[in-house]
C-alpha positions in Angstrom: -23.0 8.8 43.5 -20.3 8.9 40.8 -19.2 5.8 38.8 -16.2 4.1 40.4 -15.1 1.7 37.7 -13.8 3.4 34.6 -12.3 1.7 31.5 -8.7 2.3 30.6 -9.8 4.2 27.6 -12.0 6.5 29.7 -9.1 7.1 32.0 -6.7 7.9 29.1 -9.2 10.3 27.6 -9.6 12.1 31.0 -5.8 12.4 31.4 -5.5 13.7 27.9 -8.1 16.4 28.6 -6.3 17.3 31.8 -3.0 17.6 30.0 -4.6 19.9 27.4 -6.2 22.0 30.1 -2.9 22.4 31.9 -1.1 23.2 28.7 -3.5 26.1 28.2 -3.5 27.3 31.8 0.0 26.8 33.1 1.8 29.4 30.9 -0.5 32.1 32.1 -0.2 31.0 35.7 3.6 31.0 35.4 3.5 34.5 33.8 1.2 35.7 36.7 3.6 34.1 39.2 0.7 31.9 40.5 2.8 28.8 39.6 6.6 28.4 39.6 8.0 27.1 36.2 9.6 24.1 38.0 6.2 23.2 39.5 4.5 23.4 36.1 7.2 21.2 34.6 6.9 18.7 37.4 3.1 18.5 37.3 3.1 18.1 33.5 5.8 15.4 33.7 3.7 13.5 36.2 0.6 13.8 34.1 2.5 12.6 31.0 3.9 9.7 33.0 0.4 8.7 34.1 -0.7 8.8 30.4 2.2 6.6 29.4 1.3 4.0 32.1 -2.4 4.0 31.1 -1.4 3.6 27.4 0.8 0.7 28.3 -2.0 -0.9 30.3 -4.3 -0.5 27.3 -1.8 -2.2 25.0 -1.4 -5.1 27.5 -5.1 -5.5 27.7 -5.2 -5.9 24.0 -2.4 -8.5 24.1 -4.2 -10.5 26.8 -7.5 -10.5 24.9 -5.7 -11.6 21.7 -4.0 -14.4 23.7 -7.3 -15.5 25.1 -8.9 -15.5 21.6 -6.0 -17.5 20.1 -6.3 -20.2 22.8 -9.5 -22.1 23.0 -10.7 -24.0 26.1 -9.2 -27.3 24.9 -5.7 -25.8 24.9 -5.4 -24.4 28.4 -1.8 -23.1 28.5 -1.0 -20.8 31.3 -1.0 -17.1 30.3 2.0 -16.3 32.6 4.5 -18.7 34.1 4.1 -22.3 35.0 0.7 -23.8 35.5 2.0 -26.1 38.3 3.2 -23.1 40.4 0.8 -22.1 43.2 0.5 -18.5 44.2 -0.2 -17.4 47.7 
């Protein structure tokens, strides 16, 4: 069975490979009329958006880790919001 939990970096690398593959294939597919230019643009836009989201997630992961390293267990300030607010 395939692995189900992938790191953000693994996902970013995979999306980058997929974008590179599509950049190589789509022009030929459009020329051969196997794919409409609008569909190629749409699909590439979606893949680039996914990459942007994953890169943002990776940056936020780094910020959270840095925050955690900067705050030891004696100084337990809430990471987000008010510590007295209970979530459902």
